[in-house]
C-alpha positions in Angstrom: 7.2 -14.4 2.2 9.3 -11.8 0.4 7.3 -8.8 -1.0 7.2 -8.3 -4.7 6.5 -4.6 -4.5 9.0 -1.8 -4.1 9.6 -1.3 -0.4 8.9 2.0 1.3 9.2 4.6 2.4 7.8 6.3 -0.7 8.1 10.1 -1.2 6.9 12.4 -3.8 8.6 15.2 -5.7 7.3 17.5 -8.4 9.0 17.5 -11.7 9.4 20.4 -14.2 6.1 19.5 -15.9 4.1 19.6 -12.7 3.8 15.8 -12.4 4.4 14.1 -9.1 7.0 11.4 -9.2 6.8 8.8 -6.5 10.2 7.5 -5.4 11.6 4.9 -3.1 15.2 4.7 -2.0 15.7 2.1 -4.8 13.9 3.5 -7.8 10.9 5.5 -9.3 7.6 3.9 -8.3 5.4 5.9 -10.5 4.1 9.3 -11.7 0.8 10.8 -10.8 -1.0 13.9 -12.0 -3.3 14.8 -9.1 -1.8 16.3 -6.0 -4.8 15.0 -4.0 -3.6 11.4 -4.5 -0.1 11.9 -3.2 -0.8 11.2 0.5 -2.6 7.9 -0.1 -0.1 6.6 -2.6 3.0 7.4 -0.6 1.3 5.8 2.5 0.7 2.6 0.6 3.7 0.6 1.9 3.0 1.5 5.5 -0.7 0.7 5.2 0.1 -2.6 3.5 2.6 -3.7 6.2 0.2 -2.6 9.0 -2.6 -4.6 7.5 -0.4 -7.7 7.1 0.7 -7.4 10.8 -3.0 -7.1 11.9 -4.0 -10.2 9.9 -1.1 -12.2 11.4 -2.1 -11.4 15.0 -3.1 -14.6 16.9 -6.4 -13.0 17.9 -6.9 -9.7 16.3 -9.6 -7.4 17.6 -12.4 -7.7 15.1 -15.0 -5.1 15.0 -16.9 -7.1 12.4 -16.3 -10.1 10.3 -17.2 -8.2 7.1 -14.5 -5.6 7.7 -11.9 -8.3 8.5 -12.8 -10.1 5.2 -12.5 -6.8 3.3 -9.0 -6.1 4.8 -7.9 -9.7 4.0 -9.1 -9.2 0.4 -7.3 -5.9 0.1 -4.0 -7.4 1.3 -4.5 -10.3 -1.1 -5.0 -7.9 -4.0 -1.9 -5.9 -3.0 0.1 -9.2 -3.0 -1.2 -9.9 -6.5 -3.4 -12.8 -5.4 -6.7 -11.2 -6.7 -9.7 -12.2 -4.6 -8.2 -15.3 -3.0 -8.8 -13.9 0.5 
């Protein structure tokens, strides 16, 4: 399935107003105002892809069923599927 989000990597740059612009190689992804959020937001594409790979493993190591369900729900949300996990 082809992703509907802007592919990574995402990087941040600070504009003249002190806002942090999140860019990909293709276009601007967004603008944030809190520097403390940059690392999480720019890591989103890699976190998402890693989570999808784990969910697609034939027998992923599961520390707990609740955690696995939470991961599955987060990936579904990122794919725009709401809580269809």
